[in-house]
Structures are given as C-alpha cells and as structure tokens.
C-alpha positions as CSV (number, residue, x, y, z in Angstrom):
1,X,14.6,30.4,7.0
2,X,15.6,27.6,4.7
3,X,13.7,24.5,3.4
4,X,13.3,22.0,0.4
5,X,11.6,23.4,-2.1
6,X,9.5,21.3,-4.9
7,X,10.2,22.9,-8.1
8,X,8.2,20.5,-10.3
9,X,9.1,17.1,-11.4
10,X,12.6,16.4,-10.9
11,X,13.4,19.5,-9.5
12,X,14.2,20.7,-6.0
13,X,16.1,23.0,-4.1
14,X,17.4,23.9,-0.5
15,X,16.2,27.3,-0.6
16,X,15.5,30.6,1.7
17,X,11.9,31.0,2.3
18,X,9.8,33.2,4.5
19,X,9.4,31.7,8.2
20,X,5.9,30.1,8.9
21,X,3.7,32.3,11.2
22,X,0.6,31.3,13.5
23,X,-2.5,31.4,11.1
24,X,-5.1,30.1,13.4
25,X,-5.8,29.9,17.0
26,X,-5.2,26.0,16.8
27,X,-1.5,26.3,15.2
28,X,1.6,26.0,16.7
29,X,4.9,26.6,15.2
30,X,7.7,24.0,15.7
31,X,11.3,24.4,15.4
32,X,12.7,21.1,13.3
33,X,15.3,19.3,15.1
34,X,15.1,16.1,13.1
35,X,13.5,15.2,9.9
36,X,13.5,12.6,7.4
37,X,12.7,11.6,3.5
38,X,9.9,9.0,2.8
39,X,9.3,6.9,-0.4
40,X,6.3,9.2,-1.0
41,X,8.7,12.5,-1.5
42,X,10.3,10.4,-4.3
43,X,6.8,10.0,-5.9
44,X,6.2,13.5,-5.8
45,X,9.5,14.2,-7.3
46,X,8.7,11.7,-10.0
47,X,5.4,13.8,-10.7
48,X,3.4,11.0,-9.4
49,X,1.4,13.3,-7.0
50,X,-0.2,16.0,-9.2
51,X,-1.7,18.1,-6.3
52,X,1.9,18.8,-5.1
53,X,2.4,22.1,-6.8
54,X,6.0,23.8,-7.7
55,X,7.0,26.0,-4.4
56,X,5.8,23.4,-1.9
57,X,8.2,22.6,1.1
58,X,8.2,18.8,1.0
59,X,8.2,16.7,3.9
60,X,5.8,15.0,6.4
61,X,7.9,13.6,9.3
62,X,9.7,15.4,11.9
63,X,10.5,16.2,15.7
64,X,11.0,19.6,17.2
65,X,10.6,22.1,19.8
66,X,7.6,24.4,19.9
67,X,8.6,28.0,19.5
68,X,5.1,29.7,19.3
69,X,1.4,28.5,20.3
70,X,-2.0,29.5,18.9
71,X,-4.4,31.3,21.4
72,X,-6.6,28.4,21.8
73,X,-3.6,25.9,22.7
74,X,-3.8,24.2,26.0
75,X,-2.1,20.8,26.0
76,X,1.6,22.3,24.5
77,X,3.4,25.1,25.5
78,X,6.7,27.0,24.1
79,X,9.8,24.6,24.6
80,X,7.9,21.3,24.4
81,X,10.0,18.6,22.4
82,X,7.1,17.1,20.1
83,X,6.6,14.3,17.5
84,X,5.0,15.7,14.5
85,X,2.1,13.2,12.9
86,X,2.0,13.2,9.1
87,X,-1.6,13.3,9.3
88,X,-3.6,16.2,10.4
89,X,-6.5,15.7,12.9
90,X,-9.0,18.3,13.7
91,X,-10.4,16.2,16.3
92,X,-14.1,17.3,16.1
93,X,-15.4,16.0,12.5
94,X,-17.4,13.0,11.8
95,X,-14.4,11.3,10.6
96,X,-11.8,12.1,13.1
97,X,-14.5,11.0,16.1
98,X,-14.1,7.7,14.6
99,X,-10.4,7.4,14.1
100,X,-10.4,8.1,10.6
101,X,-8.0,10.8,10.8
102,X,-6.8,10.3,6.9
103,X,-10.1,12.0,6.0
104,X,-10.2,14.7,8.4
105,X,-12.9,16.8,7.1
106,X,-11.1,20.1,8.5
107,X,-10.3,22.9,5.9
108,X,-6.8,22.9,6.3
109,X,-5.3,22.0,3.0
110,X,-8.3,20.4,1.4
111,X,-11.4,19.0,3.4
112,X,-11.4,15.2,3.6
113,X,-7.6,14.7,3.0
114,X,-5.5,14.1,6.2
115,X,-2.1,14.2,4.6
116,X,-1.5,17.7,3.9
117,X,2.1,18.3,5.0
118,X,4.3,18.5,1.9
119,X,1.3,17.8,-0.1
120,X,-1.2,20.7,0.3
121,X,0.6,22.7,2.9
122,X,4.2,23.5,3.3
123,X,5.9,20.4,5.2
124,X,8.5,19.6,7.7
125,X,11.9,19.3,5.5
126,X,12.6,22.9,6.7
127,X,13.9,24.7,9.7
128,X,10.5,25.6,11.0
129,X,7.0,24.3,10.2
130,X,3.5,25.4,11.3
131,X,1.2,22.6,12.5
132,X,-2.5,22.9,12.2
133,X,-4.8,21.5,14.7
134,X,-1.9,20.9,17.1
135,X,-3.9,19.7,19.8
136,X,-4.6,16.5,17.9
137,X,-1.5,16.3,15.5
138,X,1.5,16.5,17.9
139,X,2.5,14.0,20.7
140,X,4.9,14.8,23.5
141,X,8.0,12.8,23.5
142,X,9.4,11.3,26.6
143,X,13.0,12.0,27.4
144,X,13.8,8.2,26.9
145,X,12.7,8.5,23.3
146,X,15.5,9.9,21.0
147,X,14.6,12.3,17.8
148,X,15.6,9.5,15.7
149,X,13.2,6.9,17.3
150,X,10.7,9.4,17.3
151,X,10.6,10.5,13.9
152,X,9.9,6.9,12.5
153,X,6.5,7.4,14.4
154,X,5.5,10.5,12.1
155,X,4.7,7.9,9.4
156,X,6.5,4.6,8.7
157,X,5.5,2.6,11.8
158,X,2.0,4.0,11.8
159,X,1.4,3.0,8.2
160,X,3.2,-0.3,8.2
161,X,1.0,-1.3,11.4
162,X,-2.2,0.2,10.5
163,X,-2.5,-0.3,6.7
164,X,-0.5,-3.5,6.7
165,X,-0.9,-5.5,9.7
166,X,-4.4,-4.3,11.1
167,X,-6.0,-3.9,7.6
168,X,-4.4,-7.1,6.5
169,X,-6.5,-8.8,9.4
170,X,-3.4,-10.3,10.9
171,X,-4.1,-12.9,13.6
172,X,-2.4,-15.4,16.0
173,X,-0.8,-18.1,14.2
174,X,-0.9,-16.3,10.4
175,X,1.9,-16.9,8.0
176,X,2.6,-13.3,6.6
177,X,4.6,-12.4,3.6
178,X,5.9,-8.7,3.3
179,X,6.7,-7.8,-0.5
180,X,9.1,-5.0,0.0
181,X,11.8,-4.7,2.7
182,X,11.9,-1.0,2.6
183,X,11.3,1.1,5.7
184,X,7.5,0.8,5.6
185,X,7.6,-2.8,5.0
186,X,10.1,-3.6,7.8
187,X,7.5,-1.5,10.0
188,X,5.0,-3.9,8.7
189,X,7.5,-7.1,9.7
190,X,8.3,-5.4,12.9
191,X,4.7,-5.0,14.1
192,X,3.2,-8.0,12.4
193,X,4.4,-9.9,15.6
194,X,2.2,-7.6,17.6
195,X,-0.9,-9.7,16.5
196,X,0.6,-13.0,16.7
197,X,2.0,-13.9,13.3
198,X,3.7,-17.3,13.3
199,X,5.8,-16.7,10.4
200,X,6.6,-13.5,8.6
201,X,8.6,-13.7,5.0
202,X,10.3,-10.7,3.8
203,X,10.3,-10.7,-0.1
204,X,12.7,-8.1,-1.9
205,X,15.2,-8.1,-5.0
206,X,17.6,-6.8,-2.3
207,X,20.0,-9.0,-0.6
208,X,21.0,-6.4,2.0
209,X,17.4,-5.5,2.7
210,X,16.5,-9.3,3.2
211,X,19.3,-9.5,5.9
212,X,18.1,-6.5,7.4
213,X,14.6,-7.7,7.6
214,X,15.8,-10.4,10.4
215,X,16.5,-7.8,12.5
216,X,13.0,-6.5,12.6
217,X,11.3,-10.1,12.9
218,X,11.4,-11.7,9.7
219,X,11.5,-15.3,10.3
220,X,12.1,-16.2,6.5
221,X,13.4,-14.2,3.5
222,X,12.9,-14.9,-0.3
223,X,14.8,-12.9,-3.1
224,X,12.1,-11.9,-5.5
225,X,14.4,-11.8,-8.5
226,X,14.8,-15.4,-8.7
227,X,12.9,-17.6,-11.3
228,X,11.3,-19.9,-8.4
229,X,10.7,-17.0,-5.9
230,X,6.9,-18.2,-6.0
231,X,7.6,-21.7,-5.3
232,X,10.2,-20.6,-2.5
233,X,7.2,-18.9,-0.9
234,X,4.9,-21.6,-1.1
235,X,7.3,-24.0,0.4
236,X,7.0,-21.8,3.5
237,X,3.3,-22.3,3.6
238,X,1.2,-25.4,3.6
239,X,1.4,-25.3,0.0
240,X,-1.6,-23.2,-0.4
241,X,-0.3,-19.7,0.2
242,X,0.2,-17.1,3.0
243,X,-2.8,-15.8,4.9
244,X,-1.5,-12.3,4.7
245,X,0.4,-10.7,1.7
246,X,1.5,-7.3,2.4
247,X,2.5,-5.2,-0.5
248,X,4.8,-2.5,0.5
249,X,6.4,-1.3,-2.8
250,X,3.8,0.5,-4.9
251,X,4.4,-0.8,-8.3
252,X,2.2,-3.3,-10.4
253,X,4.3,-6.2,-10.6
254,X,4.7,-6.5,-6.6
255,X,0.8,-6.2,-6.2
256,X,0.5,-9.0,-8.8
257,X,3.0,-10.8,-6.7
258,X,0.9,-10.1,-3.5
259,X,-2.4,-11.7,-5.2
260,X,-0.4,-14.9,-6.7
261,X,0.8,-16.1,-3.1
262,X,-2.5,-15.2,-1.1
263,X,-4.2,-18.5,-0.1
264,X,-8.0,-18.7,-0.7
265,X,-9.5,-16.7,1.9
266,X,-6.8,-14.7,2.6
267,X,-5.9,-11.0,2.6
268,X,-4.1,-8.7,0.4
269,X,-2.9,-5.4,2.1
270,X,-1.6,-2.8,-0.1
271,X,0.4,-0.3,1.4
272,X,2.6,1.0,-1.5
273,X,1.9,4.4,-3.3
274,X,0.9,3.5,-6.6
275,X,1.5,6.1,-9.4
276,X,0.5,3.7,-12.5
277,X,-2.7,1.8,-12.9
278,X,-2.3,-1.5,-11.6
279,X,-4.2,-4.7,-13.3
280,X,-6.8,-6.5,-11.1
281,X,-7.6,-10.1,-12.5
282,X,-10.8,-10.3,-11.1
283,X,-11.5,-13.3,-13.5
284,X,-9.2,-15.5,-11.4
285,X,-9.6,-13.9,-8.2
286,X,-13.3,-13.7,-7.4
287,X,-13.1,-17.5,-7.0
288,X,-10.6,-17.4,-4.5
289,X,-12.3,-15.5,-1.7
290,X,-9.6,-13.0,-1.3
291,X,-9.8,-9.7,0.4
292,X,-8.1,-6.7,-0.6
293,X,-7.4,-3.6,1.3
294,X,-5.8,-0.3,0.8
295,X,-5.4,2.9,2.4
296,X,-3.8,6.2,3.8
297,X,-2.7,5.9,7.4
298,X,-4.7,7.4,10.3
299,X,-2.0,7.6,12.9
300,X,-4.8,6.8,15.3
301,X,-2.3,4.0,16.6
302,X,0.7,6.2,17.2
303,X,0.3,6.7,21.1
304,X,0.2,3.0,21.4
305,X,3.1,2.5,19.3
306,X,4.9,5.5,21.1
307,X,4.5,3.5,24.3
308,X,6.3,0.5,22.7
309,X,9.1,2.3,21.6
310,X,9.6,4.0,24.7
311,X,9.9,0.6,26.5
312,X,12.0,-0.7,23.7
313,X,9.4,-3.2,22.2
314,X,10.1,-1.9,18.7
315,X,13.2,-1.6,16.9
316,X,12.8,2.2,15.5
317,X,16.4,3.4,16.1
318,X,17.6,0.3,13.6
319,X,15.8,2.1,10.6
320,X,18.4,4.8,10.4
321,X,21.5,4.3,8.2
322,X,22.7,7.8,7.0
323,X,22.9,10.9,8.8
324,X,23.1,14.2,7.5
325,X,23.0,18.0,8.6
326,X,20.5,20.5,7.2
327,X,22.8,22.0,4.9
328,X,23.3,18.5,3.2
329,X,19.8,18.4,2.4
330,X,20.3,17.3,-1.3
331,X,22.9,15.0,-0.6
332,X,20.5,13.1,1.6
333,X,18.1,12.8,-1.2
334,X,20.7,11.7,-3.6
335,X,21.6,8.9,-0.9
336,X,18.0,8.1,-0.4
337,X,17.0,7.8,-4.0
338,X,19.9,5.4,-4.9
339,X,19.1,3.1,-1.9
340,X,19.9,0.1,-3.7
341,X,23.6,1.1,-4.3
342,X,23.7,3.2,-0.8
343,X,22.0,0.5,1.2
344,X,19.7,3.2,2.6
345,X,16.6,2.7,4.6
346,X,15.8,5.9,6.6
347,X,18.2,9.1,6.4
348,X,18.2,11.3,9.1
349,X,18.7,15.0,8.6
350,X,19.2,16.8,11.9
351,X,20.6,20.3,12.9
C-alpha cells in the first residue's frame, strides 16, 4: 500500500510500505476512505514532537471500512463504515474507566499515552491502518453522516469541546474568547454555545478566518494584529475581561494574550500544541485568581458529538475548504501548510 511517511524534520513522502496486518485479537484493519491533516502533523514535521521517528506513517484522523477483524472483536464486522478516534482506549485500565482515555495504560504504543496514531504507531494517512483496541476506539457512522463530517470527529471537534469548552468551565451567560480561528478554534467556537455562552469572540490575525468564524457561532471578531486588539476585546466585556479565554494556536504570544484578557476569577484553557517554552507570569497572575487548564483530548464525548452532527446541530461539514485524492497527498500538505495564503481550514484526502 501507499502512505505518507515521515522522514525526519522537514521530510515526508508518499511511499510504498507494507500493508498492516492483525497483531492482537483486539485489532481491526480499516481501509481508509477519507482522512485529513492536522496542525499537530505540521508540528511533527517541524521537529516539535521528537517521539515521532523517521519511517512513521503520519495521521490520526480517518473514516473507512473494516476489512479484517481480530478474534476477540464482537461489536464490529467486515464491511462496517467506521470513524477512527485519534485516541486509543483499552477500555479496562483505571484511566479508561474514568474516561481519561488520553492516558490509557494499554501497552499499545506506550502505556499512559493515548495519542498513538501517527505518533507512536503508524497512522491514518495511508490506504490501510491497523486500529488497536478497536472495540473502544472505533464508532459506527450512521448513513446520514458523511465521511467528511465524520472525520471532523476524529480529533478537532472533541478537542475543541473537551479541552476548550469543558476544561475552560464555560457556563451559561459567559463571555468566551477563542484565540486562533483555525479548525480546533472553530470547533471550540461551535461547541461553546452548547454550554450557554452568551458571547463568543473570535480573535485571529487572518480576516478570512474571522469572517468564517461567524458561520460557527462567533458573535464578535477581533483582529489581533492591530495595536488596539486588547482594548477591542475589553470593550466587548464589562471592562474586566472575558470569563473564559481559549488558546487554540500553540505559540507563546497567544498564550500570553489569553492571560491578558481573562478577568479575575476567570479561566484560561490552553488547547494549542506548544513546541517551545511559554512564559507564565505568576508574579502578576497569582493575585488574579486565574484558573489555567490544558490537556490532550480524551474523545470521551465523541458519541454525544456524533449525535449532534447526525441531527445537524453542529456545522462539521463547513470545516472543509479543499479536497484532494490520495495521490495528491503532497499537494494537500502544501496547501494546508500555507493556510494564510490558500485560506485552508481542513483539507480532505479521499479515494
């Protein structure tokens, strides 16, 4: 089969590799029909994730059909169309039993790390993928949910909702600011309304993404490249700052921005993947009673989010801006990596 193979920082190729096979009774093999590229894949290519070694097949999002099942699989059969979760879940360890799938203690990849696809084991940017712990890491897709909608539930929607909205403690009536209107930021914007946010402010350098954010539920937008961006945000609050500031970029400056606009007693929820050290000004924050949260998505909300997509309550399909075939994988990466120029949000790669 062919797959997108990591060759070290800055190196990737669409290359011929061995087709995966069943290794454990809990495995299934999925023939990928649709996959996509995530911002974390770009972080890997920059060398920000040293655990990813040359030769690894990248990708952790996908929809496809099962072609083979392990001997202990009872919930799935050959031919089922399934959504692949970006996080493994053995379903039986202490962490999985409390929904902390991001720290599944199963031995696949590394015990205690839930993100394995395209990280510690071969991923979904390929024609076929082996899915470990399939009983707890796959979801049957209803016929009414398209492949493109489904693949948005592999990672970005659960991440935006769980790490942004839930960890951020969004409550009815809150004013929420989301810094970074990329795919995960838009997912946070789209799901903040589920918890009753009264006002959702999208903050970004890119005017196109700010305009797009209104389609996902942003009530207000602020361009962060202007000298008075902070004053513009404060003018949209009672003057003391936002209740929840969600950082969805992953660079030091945007994290600092979040701490500057949150009100006393408010919450900073960091979603972004940071590849560099970030200053934390405790000398000024400690007296503000600020809560700061961060984390890796658990995907324990995927079944609920899938129901909302099925009932057309979440705009999953609107994330897609570009479409490519599998033999155009390198073009897809080029387009996605130049998002400011190409206006790309999520690129779809399909058979």
